[in-house]
N, C-alpha and C positions, 0 to 999 in steps of 0.2 A: 703436408709437404713442407710447410715452413718450419715445423718442429723438427722434422727429419733432417733438413738441410741446415737448421739453425740460422735461418734467414727470415727477416720480417715478411709477412704476407704481402705487404704493400710493394716490396721490392720484387717479389715474384710476379705480381700483376704488371708492374712496370716493364719487366722483361718480356712478358707475353705480348704486351701492347707494342713494344718496339719490333718484335718479330712479325706480328700480324698486321701492322698498320697498312691500311689500304690507301691507294693514291686518290680514290674518288671521294674520300671523306665519309664513307658510311661506317657504321659501327662494326668493329671486328667481332669475331666470335669470343675472343678473350674479354673484350670490353662488355659485351652482352652478358657473358657468364658472371663477370665481376659485379656488374650493375644489378643483375637479378639476385645474386647472393647477398648484396648489401641492401637490397630493397629500393634501389634508385629508380627502377622502372616504374614504380608507383608514385614517384615524386614529380615535382615540376621540372626537375632536371632532365627528364626523359621527354623527347619530342619525336613525334611521328614524322616520317618524311613528308614533304609538301604534297607529293602525288597522292599519298594515302589520305591526307587531310582533305584534299579536293575531292577525291573519290567518295569519301564518307559524306561530305556535304552534298555532292551531286546525288548520290543514292538516297540520302535522307530527304532531300527536296522531292525526289521522284516518288518516294514512298508516301510522303505527306500529300503530294499533289500529282497523282499518276496521270491525270489528264494533261499535264504540262510536258509529257514525253514528246508530244507533237512539236514542241518548240525547238527541240534539238535534232540534229541530223544523226539519227540512230545508226546509220551505216558506218559512220566514222568510228564507232566504239568497237566494232567487231575485231579488227586486227590487233587491238591493244588489250593485253591481259590486265585484269585487275590485280591488285597486290596480294590477295589471298582468296581462298576458296569461298569463304562466307560472302565476300563482296560479289564474286562472280555469281553465286547462287541468288543473291539479292537482286542483281541485275536481271537474271533469268526470270525471277519471280515477277518483277515489274513488267517486263516485256510480255510475259505470258498472260498476266492479269489484264493487260491492255489488248490481248489478242494479236500482238504484232509478230511474235515468234513462238512457234510451238502451240500446243494445245493448252487452253486454260484449265483443262482437267488435270494436268500434270503439275499443278502448283505445289511446290514444296516451300515451306516457310520456316525460317529460323526466327521465331517470334521474339526471342530475347534480343537477338542481334538487330532485328528490324526496329524493335521498340527503343533500343539504345540509339540507333541512328536517328530515329524520329525525334527523340528527346533532345539530342545534341543539336539537331537542325532547328527545332522550335526555338531553342535558346538563341542560336545564331541569327535566326530570322526575326527575332523580336523587334528590333529597331529598323528593319528594312521594309520600306513601303512597296518597292517594285520587285516582287519575287521573280517575275519573268526575266527581267534584266539580270538579276543575280544568278539565276539558273544558267543563262547563256554565258555569262562571264565565267562561272565555275566550270561549265562544260568546255569552253575554249581553253581555259588554263589547264584543265585536266588533259586535254588533247595535247597541248604544248609539252607538258611534263612527260606524257607517254611517248611522244615523238622524240624528245631529247633522250629518253632512256633507250629507245630503239636505235637512234643515231650513234649512241655510245657503243652499243653492241655491234652495230655494223662497222664502226671504226676499228674495233678489235679484229673482226673478220677480214677487213681490208688489209690490215697489217699482216695478218697470217697469210693471206693470199699473195701479198707482195713478197714475203719471205720465201714462199714456196714457188714463186714465179709462175703461178697459175693464172694466165691471162684471161681465160674464159670465165672463170669464177670471179676474178677481179673486175672484169667488165660488167658483169651482172650486179655485183655488189655496188660498184660505183654508180650505176644507173639507179638502183634502189635508193642509195644515199642521196642522189640528186633529187629524186622524186620526193622523198621525205623532207629534204631541206626546203624545197619549194613549198610544200604543204605547210611546213612550220612557219615560214615567212609570210604565208598568206593568212594566217590566223590573227 
């Protein structure tokens, strides 16, 4: 494209970024495409979102120490989706292995992903003496990030309901927003 237009590739990427810049600060499709083309996603310049980092630490700790699942309030995780399918499957694997949800006979394991999480977690936990405390902190912070994400989605739905002047929907959304806000502040 840059040769056809006789414009530098850098200029094209800058224009894509200007057009697709998102208000919430997440990486746009153009930035992601540019970074993957330039190999930046493999460098230190690429950082996972905080929620995903917390999620991986939490899952890694539970894979290493499944008996510690009792330390967290498992019911709080259900309404919040993990960032990707492998994480959701890892969570299902952990809970089934402990016999909490579903049959242990249905265990499906992505060994490579689990090993990756366990390795990262072992490195992370190397200097930490109180794993129980760290698990609880990680769990609470993961919940906070999940709730913030949900509150952002609800805010957009509330704005839409206000524009459409749909009082019934607006009332329900406001109630849900209030409930989540209270939960967020209680953590």
